[in-house]
C-alpha positions in Angstrom: 0.0 -0.2 -0.2 1.8 3.1 -0.7 1.3 6.7 -0.4 -2.1 7.9 -1.5 -3.3 4.4 -2.6 -5.9 1.7 -1.2 -5.0 -2.3 -2.7 -8.2 -4.5 -2.5 -8.0 -7.7 -2.2 -10.0 -9.7 -4.4 -13.7 -10.8 -1.4 -14.0 -14.0 -0.5 -16.6 -15.8 0.8 -16.0 -19.6 0.5 -16.2 -22.6 3.9 -12.7 -22.3 4.3 -11.9 -18.7 3.7 -11.8 -17.7 7.4 -9.0 -20.4 8.0 -6.8 -19.6 5.7 -7.3 -15.7 5.7 -3.1 -16.2 6.8 -2.7 -18.0 3.8 -4.4 -14.5 2.0 -2.5 -12.0 3.1 0.8 -13.4 2.9 0.4 -13.8 0.1 0.1 -11.0 -1.1 2.9 -9.6 1.5 0.6 -8.2 3.5 2.5 -10.1 7.2 2.5 -6.7 9.4 -2.0 -5.7 10.0 -3.9 -4.3 12.0 -7.1 -6.0 13.3 -10.4 -3.3 13.2 -12.6 -6.4 14.0 -16.2 -5.7 15.9 -17.4 -5.3 19.3 -19.7 -8.5 18.9 -17.8 -10.8 17.2 -18.6 -14.3 18.2 -16.3 -15.6 20.6 -16.3 -18.9 18.3 -15.3 -16.9 15.4 -13.0 -14.6 16.5 -11.3 -17.2 18.4 -10.5 -18.8 14.3 -9.2 -14.9 13.2 -6.5 -15.6 15.6 -5.5 -19.2 14.6 -6.5 -18.5 11.3 -4.0 -14.7 11.8 -1.0 -17.3 13.5 1.9 -16.2 11.4 1.0 -12.9 11.2 2.5 -9.7 12.8 -1.2 -8.5 14.1 0.9 -5.1 16.1 -2.3 -3.4 16.5 -5.8 -4.7 17.8 -9.0 -2.7 18.8 -12.7 -4.5 19.4 -15.0 -0.7 18.2 -18.6 -0.7 20.4 -20.2 1.8 17.7 -18.2 2.4 14.1 -17.8 5.9 13.3 -15.5 8.7 11.4 -14.5 9.9 15.1 -13.5 6.3 15.6 -12.0 6.0 12.2 -10.2 8.7 12.7 -8.8 8.6 16.3 -7.9 4.5 15.1 -5.6 5.4 12.0 -4.1 8.2 14.4 -3.2 5.2 16.1 -1.8 2.8 14.0 1.9 1.6 13.5 3.4 3.3 10.9 5.0 -1.1 10.2 1.3 -2.2 9.7 1.1 -3.4 5.6 -3.1 -3.6 5.4 -6.4 -3.0 8.1 -8.6 -6.8 8.0 -11.3 -5.9 9.6 -13.9 -8.1 10.9 -17.4 -7.0 12.6 -20.6 -8.5 13.7 -22.7 -9.9 10.5 -20.7 -12.4 10.3 -22.2 -13.6 13.1 -25.3 -12.2 12.9 -26.3 -12.8 9.2 -27.2 -15.8 7.7 -26.5 -16.7 4.4 -22.8 -15.9 5.5 -23.3 -17.1 8.8 -23.2 -20.5 6.8 -19.8 -19.8 4.7 -17.9 -20.0 7.8 -18.8 -21.7 9.8 -16.5 -24.4 11.6 
């Protein structure tokens, strides 16, 4: 990710995608990341995310109750400069039946 440029990878929604997050990130060279997650993320999904990121350097992690521009500005200011990407995981995964089936473990 360069100055003033944002790279957005292809979205993958398959049954094993959540467990392969670390592999997908490493493939594009994003081995130091910041993890922003919903405070309402179910424990089982959070455990799978952390396991998938075991080989990735998660330099910064935060749980957000409510997304807002103020929260985004605060997070951007707090991000370590060595991070290559920001991974955001929301509680929607746990509450949307269609998406939950894709990520069921």
